[in-house]
C-alpha positions as CSV (number, residue, x, y, z in Angstrom):
1,M,0.0,0.0,0.0
2,P,1.3,3.5,-0.8
3,E,2.0,5.6,2.3
4,P,-0.6,8.3,2.9
5,A,0.5,11.8,1.8
6,P,1.9,13.8,4.7
7,S,0.2,17.0,5.8
8,E,1.8,20.2,4.4
9,D,0.1,22.2,7.2
10,S,2.1,20.6,10.0
11,V,5.4,22.2,11.1
12,L,7.4,19.4,9.6
13,G,5.4,19.7,6.4
14,R,6.1,23.5,6.1
15,C,9.8,22.8,6.8
16,M,9.8,20.3,4.0
17,Q,8.2,22.9,1.7
18,L,11.1,25.2,2.4
19,L,13.7,22.6,1.8
20,D,12.0,21.3,-1.4
21,A,12.0,24.9,-2.8
22,F,15.7,24.5,-3.6
23,R,16.5,23.5,-7.1
24,P,19.7,21.9,-8.5
25,D,21.0,25.2,-9.9
26,D,20.3,27.3,-6.8
27,D,23.0,28.7,-4.6
28,A,21.3,30.8,-2.0
29,L,17.7,31.8,-1.9
30,T,16.3,35.0,-0.2
31,L,13.3,35.0,2.1
32,A,11.4,36.8,-0.7
33,E,12.2,34.0,-3.2
34,L,11.3,31.3,-0.7
35,H,8.0,33.1,0.0
36,R,7.3,33.2,-3.7
37,R,8.1,29.6,-4.4
38,T,6.2,28.2,-1.4
39,G,3.4,30.7,-0.9
40,M,4.2,30.6,2.8
41,P,3.7,33.9,4.8
42,K,7.0,35.6,5.3
43,P,6.8,35.7,9.1
44,T,6.1,31.9,9.2
45,A,8.9,31.2,6.7
46,Y,11.4,33.4,8.6
47,R,10.6,31.6,11.9
48,L,11.0,28.2,10.4
49,L,14.2,29.2,8.4
50,N,15.8,30.2,11.7
51,Q,15.0,26.8,13.2
52,L,16.4,25.0,10.2
53,V,19.6,27.1,10.4
54,G,19.8,26.1,14.1
55,W,19.6,22.4,13.1
56,R,22.3,23.0,10.4
57,L,19.8,21.9,7.7
58,L,20.2,25.3,6.2
59,A,23.0,27.8,6.4
60,R,22.5,31.6,6.4
61,E,24.5,33.6,3.9
62,A,24.8,37.3,3.1
63,N,22.6,36.8,0.1
64,G,20.1,34.4,1.6
65,Y,19.9,30.8,2.7
66,R,21.5,27.7,1.2
67,L,21.2,24.0,2.0
68,G,23.3,23.0,5.0
69,L,26.0,20.4,5.5
70,R,23.8,18.5,7.9
71,L,21.6,17.4,5.0
72,F,24.7,16.0,3.2
73,E,25.8,14.2,6.4
74,L,22.4,12.6,6.7
75,G,22.3,11.7,3.1
76,Q,25.5,9.7,3.5
77,L,23.7,7.5,6.0
78,V,21.2,6.2,3.5
79,P,21.9,2.5,3.0
80,R,23.2,1.8,-0.5
81,Q,24.9,-1.6,-0.1
82,Q,23.4,-4.1,-2.5
83,G,20.7,-1.7,-3.5
84,I,19.2,-1.7,-6.9
85,P,21.7,0.8,-8.5
86,D,24.6,-1.2,-7.3
87,I,23.3,-4.5,-8.8
88,V,22.1,-3.2,-12.1
89,S,24.6,-0.5,-12.9
90,P,26.6,-2.7,-15.4
91,V,23.3,-3.3,-17.3
92,L,22.6,0.5,-17.5
93,A,26.2,1.1,-18.7
94,R,25.7,-1.4,-21.5
95,L,22.4,0.1,-22.5
96,H,23.9,3.6,-22.6
97,A,26.8,2.4,-24.7
98,G,24.7,0.4,-27.0
99,T,22.1,3.0,-27.8
100,G,24.0,6.3,-27.3
101,L,20.9,7.6,-25.5
102,T,20.3,8.9,-22.0
103,V,19.5,6.1,-19.6
104,H,17.5,6.3,-16.4
105,L,16.8,4.0,-13.5
106,A,13.8,5.1,-11.4
107,V,11.5,3.8,-8.6
108,L,8.0,4.8,-7.6
109,D,7.5,6.8,-4.4
110,R,3.8,7.4,-3.8
111,T,2.6,9.3,-6.8
112,E,6.1,10.3,-8.1
113,V,9.1,8.6,-9.5
114,V,12.6,9.1,-8.0
115,Y,15.6,8.8,-10.3
116,L,18.3,6.5,-8.8
117,H,20.7,6.5,-11.7
118,K,21.3,8.6,-14.8
119,L,23.7,8.3,-17.7
120,Q,23.5,11.4,-19.9
121,A,24.0,11.2,-23.7
122,P,26.6,13.8,-24.7
123,D,24.5,15.0,-27.6
124,G,21.1,14.3,-26.0
125,P,18.4,17.0,-25.4
126,P,18.6,19.0,-22.2
127,M,16.3,17.6,-19.5
128,S,15.6,18.4,-15.8
129,S,16.0,14.8,-14.5
130,R,18.8,14.2,-12.0
131,V,19.8,11.5,-9.5
132,G,17.6,12.0,-6.5
133,G,15.1,14.2,-8.5
134,R,11.4,13.5,-8.8
135,M,8.8,13.7,-11.5
136,P,5.1,13.0,-11.4
137,A,4.6,9.3,-12.3
138,H,1.7,9.8,-14.7
139,C,3.7,11.7,-17.3
140,T,6.8,9.6,-17.3
141,A,7.5,6.3,-19.1
142,V,9.2,5.0,-16.0
143,G,6.2,5.8,-13.9
144,K,3.8,4.2,-16.2
145,A,6.0,1.1,-16.6
146,V,5.9,0.6,-12.9
147,L,2.3,1.4,-12.4
148,A,1.3,-1.0,-15.1
149,H,2.5,-3.9,-12.9
150,A,1.9,-2.4,-9.4
151,P,-1.0,-3.1,-7.1
152,T,-4.1,-1.0,-8.1
153,E,-3.8,1.1,-5.0
154,Y,-0.9,2.9,-6.5
155,T,-2.8,3.8,-9.6
156,H,-5.7,4.9,-7.5
157,A,-3.4,7.2,-5.5
158,V,-2.1,8.8,-8.8
159,L,-5.6,9.3,-10.0
160,D,-6.8,10.7,-6.7
161,K,-4.0,13.3,-6.7
162,G,-5.0,14.3,-10.3
163,L,-3.3,14.1,-13.6
164,R,-1.8,17.5,-13.7
165,R,-0.5,18.8,-17.0
166,Q,3.3,18.9,-17.2
167,S,3.5,19.8,-21.0
168,P,0.8,20.5,-23.6
169,R,0.9,16.7,-24.4
170,T,0.4,15.4,-20.9
171,I,-2.4,12.8,-20.7
172,V,-4.9,14.2,-18.2
173,A,-8.0,12.1,-19.0
174,P,-8.1,9.1,-16.5
175,A,-9.6,6.7,-19.1
176,V,-6.8,7.4,-21.6
177,F,-4.2,7.1,-18.8
178,L,-5.6,3.7,-17.7
179,G,-5.5,2.6,-21.3
180,Q,-1.9,3.5,-21.5
181,L,-1.2,1.3,-18.5
182,E,-3.1,-1.6,-20.1
183,T,-1.1,-1.2,-23.3
184,A,2.1,-1.2,-21.2
185,R,1.1,-4.4,-19.5
186,R,0.4,-6.1,-22.8
187,H,3.5,-4.9,-24.6
188,G,6.0,-5.0,-21.8
189,Y,7.0,-1.4,-22.1
190,A,5.6,2.1,-21.6
191,R,6.0,5.4,-23.5
192,D,6.2,9.1,-22.7
193,D,5.6,10.9,-26.0
194,E,6.5,14.5,-25.1
195,E,4.2,14.3,-22.0
196,S,6.9,15.7,-19.7
197,K,8.6,18.0,-22.2
198,I,8.0,18.9,-25.8
199,G,10.6,17.4,-28.1
200,V,11.7,14.8,-25.6
201,S,10.3,11.3,-25.4
202,C,11.0,8.2,-23.4
203,V,10.5,4.4,-23.5
204,A,10.8,2.3,-20.3
205,A,10.4,-1.3,-19.2
206,P,9.7,-2.6,-15.7
207,V,12.3,-4.2,-13.4
208,F,11.2,-7.0,-11.1
209,D,12.9,-8.5,-8.0
210,A,13.5,-12.1,-7.1
211,G,9.8,-12.4,-5.9
212,H,8.6,-11.0,-9.2
213,H,7.5,-7.7,-7.5
214,V,7.9,-4.7,-9.7
215,V,10.5,-2.4,-8.1
216,G,11.4,0.1,-10.7
217,A,12.0,0.8,-14.4
218,V,14.8,1.3,-16.9
219,S,14.4,3.8,-19.7
220,V,16.1,5.6,-22.6
221,T,15.3,9.2,-23.2
222,A,16.0,11.2,-26.4
223,R,14.5,13.3,-29.1
224,T,11.2,11.8,-30.1
225,H,12.2,10.1,-33.3
226,D,15.0,8.2,-31.6
227,T,12.8,6.6,-29.0
228,H,10.4,5.3,-31.6
229,R,13.0,3.1,-33.3
230,A,12.3,-0.6,-32.8
231,S,16.0,-1.0,-31.8
232,S,15.5,1.4,-28.9
233,V,12.4,-0.4,-27.6
234,R,14.1,-3.8,-27.9
235,A,17.3,-2.6,-26.1
236,V,15.2,-1.2,-23.2
237,R,13.2,-4.4,-22.8
238,L,16.3,-6.6,-22.9
239,A,18.1,-4.3,-20.4
240,A,15.1,-4.5,-18.0
241,A,15.0,-8.3,-18.3
242,E,18.7,-8.5,-17.6
243,A,18.3,-6.1,-14.6
244,S,15.5,-8.3,-13.3
245,Q,17.7,-11.4,-13.7
246,R,20.5,-9.8,-11.8
247,L,18.2,-8.8,-8.9
248,S,16.9,-12.4,-8.9
249,S,20.4,-13.9,-8.9
250,N,21.3,-11.6,-6.0
251,Q,18.2,-12.7,-4.2
252,F,17.1,-9.1,-4.0
253,T,13.5,-9.1,-2.7
254,T,11.6,-6.0,-1.6
255,H,8.2,-7.5,-0.9
256,G,6.7,-4.4,-2.3
257,L,7.4,-1.0,-3.8
258,D,7.7,0.6,-0.3
259,R,11.1,-1.0,0.1
260,A,12.5,-0.4,-3.3
261,F,15.1,2.0,-1.9
262,A,16.7,-0.6,0.3
């Protein structure tokens, strides 16, 4: 079962809003910018920012606030031994070398996908994905590849949150979205045809653990015409099958999506 969404109105929820406001290319953010990005009243934001500084989760600079070293320290404690990226990274490297396209490995976390591994194509289109970054599951091939084989509660959670438009081509009609998942189940792979960003498309296939639970997906991302090649689809499906075999050989079992980060 997907975990219930946390309340954004709690103190912890508001602190997370402030931390989530930082983007990969940010250095320091002013109080005014944090207010604009979160919609939080400035007095509330200022009070919480001071507490986050006190806990070293943020650092105060002359030009605003930046993420603190304490976050880095905590991140190093996240268990990585024998996790999915460690086991399947050779497969991802071969897929990247064989196709020349950008390769992703992602898992599902509630209604979003989290990217665990990325190999960027040198001449590939620019994209916002990054290791540790998130995207809505409904407009990504990796998200649809996982949802197609996940318990129905996960799909219901995505639909309950709403299919928000990420690009002009995002599928926002529930019936059409469910049809995409059915197609992905039948064919063994899912597509994102410019649903996240115009000019960029993706094809992904699911990865299963030793107990045949879906734990994530492997994808290639490129300009749209490159992902529609039969060779790209075949390469992704073979890579996902090999990744699943490696997880099985290593007796990697999650017993469900909620442990896919182990």
